[in-house]
C-alpha positions as semicolon CSV with decimal commas, in nm:
position;residue;x (nm);y (nm);z (nm)
1;M;0,000;0,000;0,000
2;K;0,108;0,354;-0,072
3;D;0,009;0,674;0,105
4;F;-0,186;0,946;-0,076
5;L;-0,289;1,301;0,003
6;L;-0,636;1,414;-0,104
7;V;-0,652;1,794;-0,129
8;F;-1,000;1,948;-0,137
9;R;-1,034;2,263;-0,347
10;N;-1,332;2,488;-0,400
11;D;-1,434;2,842;-0,487
12;F;-1,520;2,965;-0,137
13;K;-1,722;3,255;-0,275
14;A;-1,949;3,006;-0,454
15;M;-1,990;2,770;-0,158
16;P;-2,357;2,717;-0,081
17;Q;-2,472;2,853;0,253
18;G;-2,747;2,618;0,360
19;S;-2,970;2,592;0,659
20;P;-2,830;2,425;0,971
21;E;-3,011;2,106;0,868
22;E;-2,856;2,117;0,519
23;M;-2,510;2,181;0,663
24;Q;-2,558;1,890;0,905
25;A;-2,663;1,664;0,615
26;M;-2,351;1,766;0,422
27;M;-2,131;1,698;0,725
28;K;-2,287;1,351;0,752
29;K;-2,191;1,285;0,388
30;W;-1,831;1,381;0,470
31;M;-1,823;1,163;0,783
32;D;-1,973;0,866;0,596
33;W;-1,726;0,908;0,309
34;I;-1,426;0,926;0,543
35;G;-1,572;0,652;0,763
36;N;-1,576;0,422;0,462
37;F;-1,196;0,454;0,436
38;A;-1,160;0,387;0,808
39;A;-1,377;0,074;0,779
40;Q;-1,145;-0,055;0,504
41;N;-0,835;0,032;0,713
42;K;-0,730;0,278;0,440
43;L;-0,754;0,597;0,644
44;I;-0,423;0,738;0,766
45;D;-0,549;1,074;0,893
46;R;-0,905;1,201;0,877
47;G;-0,762;1,539;0,776
48;N;-0,893;1,881;0,857
49;R;-1,066;2,182;0,714
50;L;-0,842;2,484;0,672
51;H;-0,929;2,831;0,797
52;A;-0,978;3,085;0,516
53;D;-0,721;3,328;0,659
54;G;-0,348;3,269;0,653
55;K;-0,005;3,406;0,567
56;V;0,229;3,338;0,275
57;V;0,606;3,337;0,323
58;T;0,806;3,407;0,007
59;P;1,180;3,418;-0,072
60;G;1,358;3,691;0,120
61;N;1,142;3,609;0,423
62;V;0,863;3,838;0,305
63;I;0,536;3,761;0,484
64;T;0,209;3,868;0,325
65;D;-0,157;3,804;0,390
66;G;-0,285;3,498;0,213
67;P;-0,394;3,278;0,067
68;Y;-0,456;3,490;-0,237
69;T;-0,829;3,542;-0,254
70;E;-0,816;3,647;-0,619
71;V;-0,735;3,286;-0,704
72;K;-1,058;3,110;-0,798
73;E;-0,991;2,786;-0,614
74;L;-0,854;2,767;-0,263
75;I;-0,750;2,465;-0,061
76;G;-1,024;2,397;0,190
77;G;-0,888;2,084;0,355
78;Y;-0,718;1,750;0,314
79;T;-0,706;1,388;0,424
80;L;-0,453;1,107;0,402
81;I;-0,543;0,762;0,271
82;K;-0,381;0,432;0,171
83;A;-0,430;0,278;-0,173
84;E;-0,251;0,032;-0,399
85;S;-0,204;0,286;-0,679
86;L;-0,272;0,641;-0,792
87;E;-0,560;0,505;-0,998
88;E;-0,720;0,341;-0,694
89;A;-0,677;0,658;-0,487
90;A;-0,844;0,862;-0,765
91;E;-1,134;0,614;-0,773
92;M;-1,169;0,652;-0,396
93;A;-1,190;1,030;-0,441
94;K;-1,478;1,004;-0,689
95;N;-1,740;1,003;-0,412
96;C;-1,602;1,301;-0,223
97;P;-1,882;1,533;-0,107
98;I;-1,694;1,842;-0,230
99;L;-1,777;1,731;-0,584
100;L;-2,147;1,789;-0,502
101;V;-2,081;2,162;-0,457
102;G;-1,856;2,221;-0,759
103;G;-1,521;2,155;-0,593
104;N;-1,247;1,913;-0,690
105;V;-1,004;1,671;-0,529
106;E;-0,634;1,670;-0,608
107;V;-0,484;1,323;-0,554
108;R;-0,109;1,304;-0,487
109;E;0,113;1,014;-0,385
110;I;0,326;1,089;-0,081
111;N;0,694;1,032;-0,144
112;P;0,863;0,987;0,195
113;M;1,195;1,165;0,244
């Protein structure tokens, strides 16, 4: 088995703002989706959502506000999974709830140092 990072991207300005019941239903979809990986012993880290605010450090030790909000897609969160191949990891990402709201999932193999 190899380790993979799933990066969740979305246009935060286009994210639907539902009722508390709708948000709870969406959270259940996320928990069920991640729980499926745990049940198969393929979950390394459930991951986290990322706060919208942050800082960016560039060469020369310049620190600016970020991430850049003019960029259409921002990273909203991540999780770590196990899969036999990049193809299997991509198949596992196909049911990610972020796809229901117009987002996407970047799938990357982790190459240990």
